[in-house]
KOLMIZA-566526 format. One record per residue (C-alpha): residue in three letters; x negated, y negated, z negated. Coordinates in steps of 0.02 Angstrom, whole numbers, plus 50000, padded with zeros to 5 digits. Layout:
<atoms>
AlaXYZ/...
</atoms>
This chain:
<atoms>
Met500005000050000/Ala499464982150018/Glu498404972449895/Ile499484962149778/Ala498574947449697/Asp499104937249547/Thr498864920449630/Thr499104904549533/Gln499044886449585/Ala497454877449541/Asp497264860049474/Val499074858649416/Pro499344852449238/Glu500124865149126/His501654854549092/His502144855549277/Ser502404874549267/Arg504224879649285/Trp504074896649206/Pro503194901649046/Lys501614911649079/Trp502304926748986/Ile503794929249103/Pro502854939949234/Gly502084950549097/Leu503804952949017/Ile504544958349184/Gly503134970749208/Cys503354977849032/Val505234979649054/Leu505064988249223/Phe503714999649155/Ala504765004149003/Leu506295008049111/Ala505235018049232/Ala504395027649090/Tyr506095031949016/Phe506755037849184/Ile505185048049223/Ala505255056349052/Arg507065061049085/Glu506685067649258/Val505245078749203/Arg506015085449043/Asn506365102249125/Ile504665103949209/Arg503335115549143/Trp501525110649150/Arg501095126849237/Asp502335122649375/Val501395106449412/Glu499735115949413/Ala500465128849533/Ala501095115149650/Val499385106849652/Ser498465123049686/Gly499715127249825/Thr499225112149929/Ser498385118250088/Pro496745111750162/Leu497725105450314/Asp498775094650199/Phe497195087050124/Ala496505084150299/Leu498105075050350/Ala498025064250194/Ile496195059550226/Ala496595055250408/Ala498055044350352/Leu496945035950223/Ala495665031950358/Ala497035024750469/Gly497655013950327/Leu495915007250290/Leu495705003250475/Ala497274992650466/Ala496674984550304/Ser495044979750391/Thr496004966850494/Phe496854958150347/Asp495494945250310/Ser495114940850491/Leu496974938150525/Ser497154927050370/Met495634916750421/Ala496314914650596/Gly497974909150525/Leu497114895950418/Gly496194888850567/Lys494494895550516/Pro494294911350620/Ala492904923750585/Pro492464938850694/Trp493164955650639/Arg491414963050641/Thr490894951150500/Thr492434953550391/Trp493004971650410/Leu491974979250269/Thr492354965250146/Ser494194966050193/Ile494254984750156/Thr493284982549993/Ala494414968549932/Phe495954978549983/Ile495394993949885/Leu494924983949731/Gly496524973649737/Asn497584989449740/Thr497024993349563/Gly497754976849496/Gly497134967349343/Val495234966449342/Gly495204973849517/Ile496024958149588/Ala494664947449509/Leu493324959149578/Ala494134957949750/Gly494004938949742/Gly492184940549689/Ala491814952149836/Arg492574939649956/Tyr491634925149879/Arg489974934249890/Ala490254938650073/Tyr491124923050141/Ser490224909150048/Gly488734912750160/Leu489844909950312/Gly490224892050260/Phe491874895250170/Ser492184885150012/Ala492884892549852/Ser494594885049889/Asp494564892350066/Ile494164909649998/Met495524908149867/Leu496744903550005/Val496204918550110/Ser496504929949960/Ala498214922549928/Val498784923550111/Thr498134941350127/Ala499044946549969/Ile500684938650022/Cys500614945450200/Gly500114962450134/Ile501864965750067/Phe502674962250237/Gly502294980150284/Gly503534985750153/Phe504864974550229/Gly504364980850400/Leu504714998950351/Leu506384994050277/Gly506884984250432/Leu506264995450575/Asn507945003350615/Val507935014750465/Ala509475008050379/Asn510415024350404/Ser508995034550331/Leu508875023350179/Ser510755023450159/Asp510735042450157/Glu509415042350021/Val510285029849908/Met511875039849923/Ala510905054949862/Ile510585046049698/His512415041149681/Leu512265023149743/Pro513495015649870/His513055017450055/Ile513124998750075/Val511614996649958/Gly510435004050090/Val511174993150226/Ile510974977350120/Ile509174981450077/Ser508744983850260/Leu509614967750311/Ile508664958050177/Ala507034965150242/Val507454959950420/Gln507914942450360/Val506274940450265/Leu505254945350418/Ala506314934450533/Leu506114919550417/Tyr504224921750415/Leu504124923650605/Leu505304909650654/Thr504824896050529/Pro504004881850629/Arg502274875150583/Val502754857650528/Gly502284846550382/Pro501354854450236/Leu501694871850306/Ser500514868750451/Arg499024871750336/Phe499614888550271/Leu500724895450411/Pro499764903750554/Ser500294904050736/Arg501654916350785/Pro500464928550871/Val499434929350711/Arg501004931850607/Val501524946250720/Gly499794953650699/Gln499904952250510/Ile501594961050506/Val501014974850623/Ala499394977750525/Ser500294977850358/Thr501664989650424/Trp500315000950494/Glu499445001550325/Trp501065005150230/Thr501505018950353/Ala499785026750327/Ala499995025950138/Ala501695034350151/Thr500905047750261/Val499645051550122/Leu501085055150002/Tyr502035064550138/Ala500555076150165/Phe500625082349985/Leu502495086149985/Pro502985104450010/Asp503145108750196/Glu504815117350183/Thr505755103050099/Arg504875086750145/Gly505875083950304/Ser505435070150426/Leu504195056250388/Leu505505043750448/His506595048550300/Leu505165045250179/Leu504615028250249/Pro506055017450183/Val506025026050013/Phe504145023550001/Ala504335005150051/Leu505675002149921/Ala504625010449785/Gly503065000749837/Leu503944983949837/Leu504694987349665/Gly502964992049603/Ala502254975849675/Val503594965649586/Ser503134973949421/Gly501344967449434/Leu500704983949362/Pro499094991649432/Gly499555001249588/Gly501394999349542/Val501175013649419/Gly502835017649336/Pro504155009249445/Phe503425016649605/Asp503375034249533/Ala505125032649459/Val505915028349628/Ile504985042249717/Leu505525054749583/Ala507325048649584/Val507515051049772/Leu506415065749819/Ser506805076849669/Arg508595078249738/Arg508005089049883/Met506435097349811/Gly505795102549641/Ser505245089049519/Ala503625098449488/Glu503205097249673/Val503555078449673/Val502475075749518/Ser501085085849600/Ala501205075449758/Leu501145059149659/Leu499595064849563/Leu498695069849723/Tyr499255053649806/Arg498485043249665/Leu496895053449674/Thr496725051649863/Tyr497385034049891/Val496685025249736/Leu495245034649655/Leu494385041149812/Pro494265023849896/Ile493625016149734/Ala492245029149726/Ala491805025249907/Val491755006549868/Ala490585009849721/Ile489405019449835/Val489455006349973/Glu489184991949852/Ser487725001149773/Ile486945003449945/Lys487204985049986/Leu486404980149821/Leu484854990549854/Arg484694987250041/Pro483694970850027/His482374980049926/Arg482164995550034/Lys480414990350091/Ala479774988949914/Ile480175004849820/Ser479464999149656/Asp480434982749661/Thr482004992049709/Ala481805003749561/Arg481524989249443/Val482994979049508/Gly484104994349512/Ser483604998849335/Glu483954981349271/Ala485604980549363/Trp486124997549296/Leu485614993449117/Ser486624977549125/Met488224986749170/Ala487855003649087/Pro488714998948921/Thr490324994749013/Val490235010449120/Phe489875021948972/Gly491155013048864/Val492465017848993/Leu491745035449015/Thr491735038148827/Phe493555032848816/Val493985044048965/Ser493055058448882/Gly494165055948730/Leu495705056648843/Ile495055072848920/Met494845080748749/Leu496565075048690/Ala497375082048848/Ser496395098248826/Val496945101348647/Val498795097648675/Thr498995108148834/Pro498925127248842/Asp497265135448883/Ala497205148349022/Ala497825165048957/Glu496505174849055/Arg495095164648976/Leu495815166448802/Lys495905185248826/Leu494085185748880/Leu493595174148738/Ser494415185248607/Val493195199148650/Phe491675188848596/Val492315175448475/Pro493285178248312/Ala495055171348310/Gly494665160248161/Leu493245151748254/Val494395148448402/Glu495665140048288/Ile494345129548200/Ser493565124448366/His495255118948432/Phe495555107948280/Ile493795100348285/Ala494015096948470/Ser495555086548432/Leu494545076048309/Thr493165073148436/Gly494465066248557/Val495005052848432/Ala493205049048385/Leu492735046048567/Leu494175033748590/Phe493495022848450/Leu491655025448492/Gly491965018748667/Val492165001448590/Gly490455002248507/Val489635009148664/His490364994848765/Ser489614982848636/Arg487864990448661/Met487764996748481/Lys486325008748453/Arg487215018048314/Ala488755020348423/Tyr487605027248559/Phe486865040548445/Ala488575044848372/Thr489315046548546/Leu487935058348603/Leu488245069248451/Val490135069448472/Leu490015073248659/Val488925088348624/Ile490105094348486/Ala491605091548600/Ala490775101748739/Leu490405116248621/Thr492125116348543/Thr493045115648710/Leu492055131148762/Ala492405139748596/Lys494265136048601/Gly494665141448779/Leu493105143348888/Asn493485126548969/Tyr491825125449058/Glu492435111649175/Glu492725100049028/Ala491075105048947/Val490125100949107/Ile490935083649116/Leu490575079748934/Leu488775085748941/Gly488535076249105/Val489115060149023/Ala487955063548877/Ala486475066648993/Leu486765050849094/Met486985041048935/Tyr485345047648866/Leu484455042249025/Ser485185024748999/Arg484715023748815/Asp483775007248837/Ala485454998648866/Phe485965001548685/Tyr484884990748573/Arg486014981148455/Gln485584984848274/Thr487354982548209/Lys488444993948105/Leu489825004448181/Arg491094993748088/Ala490394977448157/Gly491504967148269/Pro493394966648253/Leu494504977948357/Ser495494967348479/Pro497384969848492/Ala497144976148670/Thr495894989348610/Ile497054995248470/Leu498494996148594/Ala497455006148718/Ile496895018748585/Phe498625021748515/Ser499395022248688/Ala498175036348725/Val498675045248564/Ala500525042848603/Ala500265049548779/Ala499375064748708/Val500825067848589/Trp502085066848731/Leu501015077948843/Gly500875090848705/Phe502745092048678/Phe503025092148866/Ala501775106348892/His502505116448746/Lys504345112648764/His504735130948791/Val504195134348610/Ala505615135648485/Tyr505195122848350/Asn505695123248168/Gln505225112548019/Glu504095125947945/Leu502865123948088/Trp502375106948018/Trp501965111747840/Thr501265129247869/Phe500025124648004/Leu498505126247890/Thr498845144247842/Asp500005151247976/Gln498965157748122/Thr500535159448228/Ala500965140848222/Pro500635131848388/Arg498845125848392/Phe499325109448469/Leu500335104948313/Arg498775106648208/Ala497845096048334/Leu499275083448331/Val499135081148143/Gly497245079648154/Ile497365066948295/Thr498615055548210/Val497845056448037/Leu496065053248098/Ala496645039048211/Leu497495030348064/Ile496005033247949/Val494755026148075/Leu495905011348112/Val496045006947927/Trp494165009247908/Arg493844997248051/Leu495144984348001/Thr494504983747822/Asn492764979547884/Pro491874969447750/Glu491094952847790/Pro489464955447887/Glu487864953947788/Pro487144936247791/Thr485544932947884/Ala483934934047785/Arg483404918647686/Pro481644911647710/Thr480244916247593/Glu479024903747517/Ala477794908547653/Asp479114904747785/Leu479454887647709/Ala477584883847703/His477444888947886/Ala478944877947930/Asp478114863347838/Arg476554865147946/Val477624865248102/Trp478624850248042/Gln477084839648014/Lys476624841348199/Ala478384841848273/Glu478634831948434/Gly480154820648454/Ala481034828148303/Ser482584821348219/Thr482704819548031/Asp483864834848025/Gly482314845748033/Asn482094842347846/Leu483604853447813/Ala482504868647842/Phe481784865947668/Leu483474868647585/Gly483084887147594/Asp484874891947637/Lys484534895147823/Ser483534908347911/Leu482024903148014/Leu481544909748185/Phe479764905448236/Ser479084904948413/Glu477774917348471/Ser476444903848454/Gly477064899248280/Asp477154880948330/Ser479064879448334/Phe480554885748236/Ile482444886448237/Gln483454885548076/Tyr485104894848079/Met486464902247971/Ser487784915648000/Arg489644915147975/Gly490354932148021/Ala489824936348198/Thr489374918148236/Trp487584912248209/Val487444893348206/Thr485834883348218/Met485624866748131/Gly485074855348272/Glu483894859548414/Pro482214868448399/Val480874859748296/Gly479064859248352/Lys478254858148524/Arg479374850448654/Ser478694862348786/Glu479354877348689/Phe481164871448674/Lys481854882348815/Ala480874897448758/Met481574895248582/Ile483354893748647/Trp483144909948743/Ala482324918248593/Phe483804913748482/Arg485034920048613/Glu484074936448625/Leu484064938148435/Cys485944935648429/Asp486184947848572/Arg485214961448479/His486354959348329/Gly487974957348424/Ala488174939248365/Lys488784923848457/Pro487454909948467/Val487974892048432/Phe486874876548430/Tyr487624863148319/Ala487224844448314/Val486034843748461/Arg485554827148539/Arg485984820648712/Glu484194820848776/Thr484024839648744/Ile485674844648829/Pro484804849048997/Asp483774862248907/Phe485344870748840/Val486224869849008/Asp484694877449093/Cys484814891748969/Gly486604895649021/Leu487534886548882/Val489034874948885/Ala488954858848784/Ser490294847248717/Lys490244831348616/Ile490734832648432/Gly490374815248367/Glu489164800848368/Asn487614796648266/Ala487394778748204/Leu485624771848220/Val485174754448159/Asp483724745848248/Leu482594740348104/Arg481474729648213/Asp482744715748222/Phe483784719748067/Asn484174704847956/Leu485574697447853/Asn485754681347953/Gly487224676048059/Ala489104677148046/Ser489144695448098/Arg488124700147943/Ala489164689947820/Ser489894705347735/Leu488154712747714/Arg487494696647637/His488954696547519/Ala488624714647466/Phe486774711147445/Asn487064695547339/Arg488424704047239/Gly487264718447198/Asn485934706447136/Arg487214697447028/Asp487804714146958/Gly486034717446899/Leu485634731447021/Val483784734947047/Phe483154744647198/Glu481644756047176/Ile480764769947274/Ile480194784847169/Pro478754794047256/Ala478944812847285/Asp477584817047159/Ala478524807347023/Phe480204816047049/Ala480024826546892/Thr480024810846784/Val481794806146840/Ser482544823146883/Ala483574824646724/Glu484324807346747/Leu484684810846930/Arg485554827146887/Ala486694817946766/Val487164805746905/Ser487464820247026/Glu488584829646905/Ser489574813846869/Trp489824811147056/Leu490384829247085/Ser491584828446939/Phe492344812046998/His492604818647175/His493174835947119/Gly491824842747234/Ser490504856147241/Glu488794857547316/Lys488734859547505/Gly487444866847622/Phe486904870147801/Ser487004852447875/Leu487114843847705/Gly485874843547561/Arg486244848347381/Phe485514844447213/Asp484074856747207/Glu482544850647114/Ala481314860747220/Tyr482094853547377/Leu482254835447317/Ala480484835247250/Arg479844836047429/Phe480474818447469/Pro480394800747402/Thr481984795647310/Ala482814778747322/Val483694773847159/Leu484764759547096/Lys484534754846915/Arg485644744546804/Asp485084739546631/Gly483624751446654/His484714766646692/Ile484904775146861/Val486684773346926/Ala486434778947107/Phe485134788047210/Ser484734795547378/Asn483304806247441/Leu482404799447593/Trp482054808447755/Ser480864802947890/Thr480234810348052/Pro478424816348061/Asp477954801448170/His478764789448044/Arg479894783048183/Ile481594786248101/Leu482104784147919/Ser483674792247850/Ile484494798547691/Asp485234815247643/Leu485994816747469/Met486874800647415/Arg487684800147243/Tyr488204787647109/Asp489014788546938/Ala490524780146863/His489494765046802/Ala488924760046977/Pro489724744147047/Lys490944745747189/Asn489724739647323/Ala488244749647259/Met488094760247416/Asp488094744947530/Phe486744737347420/Leu485734753547428/Phe485844754647618/Ile485354736547644/Asn483834738447533/Leu483334754547619/Met483414746147789/Leu482374731447729/Trp481134743447649/Gly481034753747808/Gln480754738147909/Glu479314733047796/Asn478534750347812/Gly478554750848002/Tyr480054762148040/Ala480954758748205/Asp482694765448165/Phe483774769748016/Asp484914784748045/Leu486584782747958/Gly487104800348008/Met488524806848114/Ala490314800648124/Pro491204817248162/Leu492404817748311/Ala492054799448353/Gly491844793648532/Leu492664808748616/Glu493434806248788/Asn495334806448774/His495954812848942/Tyr497174826748982/Leu495874834849096/Ser494514834948963/Arg494034850648867/Ser495204857448736/Ile493904853948601/Asn493904835448651/Gln495794834348650/Leu495904843148482/Gly494504832348411/Thr495324816248468/Phe496974821648391/Ile496154825848224/Phe495144809648225/Asn496734799348252/Arg497914809448141/Gly496824817948012/Glu496314803447901/Asp497164811547751/Leu496114827347769/Tyr494464818647800/Gly494094800047816/Phe493524800947998/Gln493974783048044/Gly493474776147875/Leu491744783947890/Arg491484776648062/Ala492094759648003/Phe490874759947857/Lys489414763247974/Glu490024750948105/Lys489744735947991/Phe487864738748006/Ser488014735748195/Pro487184752148245/Arg486984759548418/Trp487974775548439/Glu487164791148512/Gly488144806848551/Ser487974822948452/Tyr488434839348538/Ile488794857648510/Ala488234871048634/Ala488844888948655/Pro488814902448792/Thr490634899448844/Gly491864885148834/Trp493174895148739/Leu491924897848598/Leu491664879248565/Val493194876148457/Pro492964891148339/Ala491084887548336/Leu491394869748277/Ala492554876548142/Asp491214888848087/Ala489924874948076/Ala491104864247973/Leu491464878647854/Leu489614882447835/Ser489274864347789/Ser490714862747668/Gly490524879647584/Gly492244885847638/Val494004880047676/Arg494254871047510/Gly492674861047528/Leu493174856047704/Leu494714846847644/Lys494604829947560/Met495124832047378/Ala496224818747300/
</atoms>
């Protein structure tokens, strides 16, 4: 059937959308649920062995016919892209598009991720031909839309009577078939006869091209129907002309559902119609073989072709080819083996809930005790559940999940042999284990099996697999007469169905593992620096190039330190769950910045963490972008130019007033050298405790200092005295080149005058001016200066909203207004992360790290 893409309009604001985004998904879920109910009802009287017999009864000639029909369908699909390009006025020769057209068609038939991969295949092939991204998107959309015309073509090609006969067979009025055919004819006529005028001239091709599109699509749909026709039993399948309209109706309903390959609705329609004149087991067998031939076989061919295309440019250099191929494989091996591990779990679940071959069990009983067979069957069921969950860890590159999966695969292979001599399953499982062992370098993350939350989609997939296994077990054993005793005697009664024991093991283990994963404790924090690390960081700091004063936060001792290979640079960072946040950019040699960014990303990758760089400056943004990160503004830093700072003029009247008022209040400004800190530490602690008590606060961290005597003793301290007693203080930061002066901890007690902080800042700026500093850094005004535009990033829109409406939670505007009276220049402060969607939660993590939790983040009354 034709590729059906989920096309959406680009560059349209969300508020212009007529339908909620969840409507298509809801339609698909409803159709799938109805189809699943109908299919379950249709197959309730089928035995599993009947389906196996129907599959094994398919002749080689039937397979040959199906393969020939598949080839004919792919030949038709090879014209889709060239016809769409011609219709858009940008023709491309068929010889340059046929392979990409077939590849995109095959991938698009799988739906979901396959549609995105189809677009990627087109972009990779056609961007080199001068097509823009919008042109390629348009080609994909036109191809997808025209691809369904084949279904309308089959319904409208003089087959109304045939369709009417079929709908009557399922107790629908004769007129229904006639109406469906007439609608199909009208759709095709509307497409063919609509003139190319106005906006339609860009999208609507010429009539000859439209005819070609309909013919090619009808040809492909006919070939697809022939594949299914080939697998129907010879004696009851009748004429292909009778199948074509039914197939078209089923395919169109499957396309409307939006489900991959139309699975569910398509199968329900085929079952409803064909099972009236042939056995349901034969129809189920034909559908299974159709999916295998029409979906899985082409995908395997695409994988081979794409692998050949990937390696072709390197065929003249074998060593380079091997290296590139190895790197490419290792990059996608976790995803491949994550899927294979999950599929292996499905195989084991299907194996333990379906009957084993009686001949093999009879042979097995000669060599293996009955008790061992029973135990092996039960253990095999547990390995199936374990593999479902381990697939998540394998996909996440976890080394422990890799070792556990190898062990479980081997156990599963042994138990499936011991329970029923299922050597086919054992070969598959051991093959996956062998390939996984050869790709062991892809699994390097030193994280625990419980690390990383299970997504809702993953939980749904696992329990859908378990539910499907339960249904399959009851379906395969429905001839067994059940009674309640079978459920509570399964541990001791050897005559109880083995699949019931497996069923209990499957469900209980699945629930236990789910609870174990969902109750995952908070990840261990990153290691704190040792005294040797802090001494090393001090040596780096003294020679740091172009550093900001935030580098002094490394000496708080609450953040881990990552040093460069040369030892001349470091990054300070802290973890919150699976997010690792740096405080500022790298510190040290400017030439090592990019290397340090990559080193931190690699460190996070090894531990399965998300890297975030918080409070980085504008001039370093290109380094982060070059390293594959996305940056967004989070606020502005206020820097006062000390070279021309004074208290003269009307604009500085408020500062003069504060300065004079402080002198009248008897405030005395003094700088306490770092080596004299011990003489005033007790008095400073009393001021700090008074300040914390008054503000109902607690000590912070990460991007903010705290009262720690070992930390504060590293810096000079500015104090305000009144009547000989310290009433306010702040420790002083400076850059290694003595270019920028700043403060960190700033506290005062209840006896300090109202304008004490203004008086302290003014004196610090005058002192810095006298001592040759160029700028005084007043620190960041969070969320200030963000662009407020409906096209800006979500983090900007959210930040602007909080800045304007969140004054009660945190004095955003008041803080900026306080700093603005010193007439500073404002320089942007940014956050960088691997993806844009990570920016908002990353900013929240950084805020929580600084505040010490949710309570500390909120402004206390």
